[in-house]
C-alpha positions, 0 to 999 in steps of 0.5 A: 534848860533843866527839869528844875527850871521848868518848875521854878515858881520864884516870884509867883504866889500860889493859892492853895485850898484845903492846905491844913492837911492831906493833898492840900498841905503837900501841894503847899509845901511842893509849891513853896519848895519850887519858890512860890509864896503861898496863900493858904485857905481852909475852913479851920485855918489858924490866923498865924498859919499853924503848922503848915504856915511854919513849914512854908516859912521854913523854906524861905517863902511867905505864907498868908492864911485865909479862913474860909469854908468854900463849901458855903456859897455865902462865905465866898461872896463879897459883902 
């Protein structure tokens, strides 16, 4: 077993909040590079995924964009 195999996320999907910049963006990229498809959530997330979506798909992984302000309790409620 190798170190890389311990972090293999092939076939998994990761939900990353705040993925448009900073630590969230870095996590989205690291998880994609490890093989995970990404669901990116941000209050300002572009419908097409924007730059982070393009970077994730360039790794061969799928990116699904969701726009939600998680600081707003009503935004996360089912209607």
